[in-house]
N, C-alpha and C positions, 0 to 999 in steps of 0.2 A: 566332272565334279566341280561345283562352285567353290570359290574361295570363301573362307569364313569371314564374316563381317566383324569388325571390332565392335564389341558390345552386343553381338548377336547371341543366339541361343547357346552356342558352344561356349562362348566366353562366360555367359551367366551360369551355365552348368559347372564349368571349371571353378568359378569363383565360389559357388555354393558348396561344392565338394571340398575345396581347400579350406574354406571357413569352418566347415564341420570337423575336418581332421584337426585343425589347430585348436578348436574349442575342446574337443575330446582330450587332446594332449594336455591342454591347460587345466582341465579338470582332474588330471592324474591318471588317465588311461595309458598303460604302457604301450599297447599296440591295439588300436581300434580295429574292429572288424568291418568288413564291407557292409554288413547289415546295419551296424551302428552309424556308419557314415551315411548310408542311404536314409535311414530314419531321421537323422539330424538335418541332412541337407534337402530332403524332399526329392532327391534324384534316385531313380530306380536302380536297384542293384545291377541289373543287366547292363545298363548304361555305364555304370562304373567299371564293371568287368570288361566291357567292350573297349572303353577308352584307355584303361590302365592295365588290364590283364590280371593283376594281383594286388593285394593291399600294400605289399612292400614297394612296388613301383609307384603307387599313388603317394605313399608317405615320402618316398624319395623325391618325387616331383614337388611336393609341398615344401620339403626341407630346402631344396636347392632354389626354388622360386623365392622363398623367404630370404635366403642369403643374397641372391642376385638383385632382388627388388628393394628389400628393406635396408640392406647394408652393402651396396655395390662397392667395389674397390674404388676409393677416391682417386681422382686423377687431376690434381691441381698444378702439377709441375714440380712440387716440392716432395720428393720421394720419402724423405724421413717423416714429414707431417702426414703424408698419405698412409704410410705404413702404420703410424701411431693411431690415426683415426680408425683405420680398418681393424687393428688389433683391439682397440677399445670397443668397437661395435661387436666383434666376435665374442669377446669376453663378456660383454653385457648380455648377449643372447644366451650363452651357455649357463649364465647364472639364473636364468628363468626356468621354470618347470617345462614350459612349452619348448623353449630353445634347446634345453638339454635333451628332451625327448626326441626332438627332430635330429639333433646331433647323433644321438644313439642310433636312430633309425638309419641315418646315413652311414655310420660306421658298420652297422650290421649288414647293410646292403653291399658293402665293398669287401667284407671279410670272406676269405675262402672257407668253403665247407670242409668237413672232414675228408681226408684223402687228397687235399690240395686242389680240388675242383673249385672253380669260381662260383660264387653265389649266383642264383638265377637273375638277380638284378644288377650284377656287376657291370654289364654293358650299359644299362640305363644310368648307373652311377657315373661311369666314365663319360658318357655323353653329357650329362648334366654338369659334371665338374669341369668339363672343357669350357663351358660358358664362363665359369668363374676364373679359370686360369687365363682365358683370353683377355678378360678385363685387366688383370694384373700385367700380362705381357705387354699390352699397349703402353702402359706407363713405364715399364722397364725399357722398352724399345726406344721411347722418347729420350730417356736419360742417356742411353748408349749413343743415340744419334747426336746428342749434344756433347759427346766426348767423354761421358762418364763411364764408370764401370759398375753397373748395377749387379746385384745378386740375381741368381736364377729363381724362378718361381719355386722350384723344389727346395732350394736353400732357404727361402723365406718360410716355406711350410715346415721345414725341419727345425729352424731356429726360433721362429715366432709362433707359428700356429700349434705345433706339437705340444710345447709346454702349456699353452692355454688349455688345450683339451685334456692333457694329463692332469692338470690341476683340477679341472672340473670333474673328471672321473674319480680321482683318488682323494680329492679334498685336502691335500697336504698344504696348499696355499690357495688364496683367492685367485681365480682365473685372471683377474686384472692387476695383479701385483707385479711391479717392476717391468711394465711393458716397455718403458723407455730403454731399459737395459737390454731387453731382448731385441728390440729394433736396432739399437746401436751395434749390438753384436752381429746381427745379420748384415748390416751395411759395412762393418769393419772387416768381416771375414769373407766378403764377396770375392 
């Protein structure tokens, strides 16, 4: 089997399908169907099913791709600044209709089903999220190599990311409120 070429048919198909999903979410669709994505993108439904298997896997791919490409974890060497920039980017995304819909899809993909069984897309979610945590871990490893004591990725998620998402879901505060305090708490309690 030949390698896929950058900008080849596979890349164009993926881009068209991703664009369609994002447009549908931006227009207020809670969960687009494969048929809607197919009609919007011009990509046959069979191709979408062959590539992603189910709509949840496609939405998960779109969500994580957006996270990784549009707001990768910064790695300037200043961990506090990088955490703040990242937190502001995440908060900005969940404040948009499209960003919140993609967050919701990501959360649904990783939630256990009734009876404690993992969701069908949980493996996909874990694979996609490893890309994100790998970005963060590189920055944390660099701080540690320089003699610092950085927090763990899990600690950053608990102290910085969780409040942003909870604020977006429940609306008790703006997702971007007091991000400096969240980042400082994560660094202080590492």
